[in-house]
C-alpha positions in Angstrom: -97.0 -0.9 -168.1 -94.6 1.9 -168.9 -92.6 0.2 -171.7 -95.6 -1.4 -173.6 -95.3 -0.8 -177.4 -92.0 1.0 -177.1 -89.0 0.0 -179.2 -86.2 -1.6 -177.2 -84.0 1.5 -177.0 -86.9 3.7 -175.7 -87.9 1.0 -173.3 -84.5 0.8 -171.7 -84.3 4.6 -171.5 -87.7 4.6 -169.7 -86.4 2.0 -167.3 -83.3 4.1 -166.6 -85.5 7.1 -166.0 -87.7 5.3 -163.5 -84.7 3.9 -161.7 -82.9 7.3 -161.6 -86.0 9.1 -160.3 -86.6 6.6 -157.6 -82.9 6.7 -156.5 -82.6 10.5 -156.7 -85.9 11.3 -155.1 -85.8 8.5 -152.5 -89.3 7.4 -153.5 -91.0 4.0 -154.1 -92.5 3.3 -157.4 -95.0 0.5 -158.2 -94.6 -0.7 -161.8 -96.9 -3.2 -163.4 -95.3 -5.0 -166.3 -94.9 -8.2 -168.2 -91.5 -7.0 -169.6 -89.0 -9.1 -167.7 -86.0 -7.1 -168.9 -87.6 -4.0 -167.5 -88.6 -5.6 -164.2 -85.2 -7.1 -163.6 -83.4 -3.8 -164.4 -85.5 -1.4 -162.3 -87.0 -3.5 -159.4 -85.6 -3.9 -155.9 -88.5 -6.2 -155.1 -90.9 -8.1 -157.3 -94.3 -9.6 -156.6 -95.7 -12.1 -159.1 -99.4 -12.6 -159.2 -100.7 -16.0 -160.4 -104.3 -17.1 -160.4 -105.3 -14.0 -158.4 -102.7 -14.5 -155.6 -99.2 -13.4 -154.9 -97.2 -16.4 -155.9 -93.8 -15.0 -154.9 -92.4 -11.8 -153.4 -88.6 -11.3 -153.5 -85.6 -9.7 -155.0 -84.7 -10.1 -158.7 -82.0 -12.5 -157.7 -84.4 -14.6 -155.6 -86.7 -14.9 -158.7 -83.8 -16.0 -160.8 -82.7 -18.6 -158.2 -86.2 -19.9 -157.4 -87.1 -23.6 -157.6 -90.8 -22.7 -158.1 -91.7 -24.4 -161.4 -94.4 -21.8 -162.2 -92.0 -18.9 -161.7 -89.3 -20.6 -163.6 -91.6 -21.3 -166.5 -92.7 -17.7 -166.7 -89.2 -16.3 -166.5 -88.0 -18.6 -169.2 -91.0 -18.1 -171.4 -91.5 -21.8 -171.8 -94.7 -23.0 -173.5 -94.8 -26.3 -171.6 -95.0 -26.5 -167.9 -97.3 -26.2 -164.9 -98.7 -22.7 -165.7 -102.4 -22.7 -166.5 -103.3 -20.0 -169.0 
């Protein structure tokens, strides 16, 4: 989790560095994070794990547009919903 414990400015700079390195070097990077701002800014594809399985694999826009109630609850950070914690 590259942005864990970083202040917001340092976290966004780290995101920009990861994105730039991937673009300039033409490489794939696998980033594990709970920081949705980071994920949506650096990822071309996202996989969300839930209860030990891939719940959804898609683009950031597909995640934002999903009807899946578990994904929506996670993205919105809602305390109430179908997610079991």
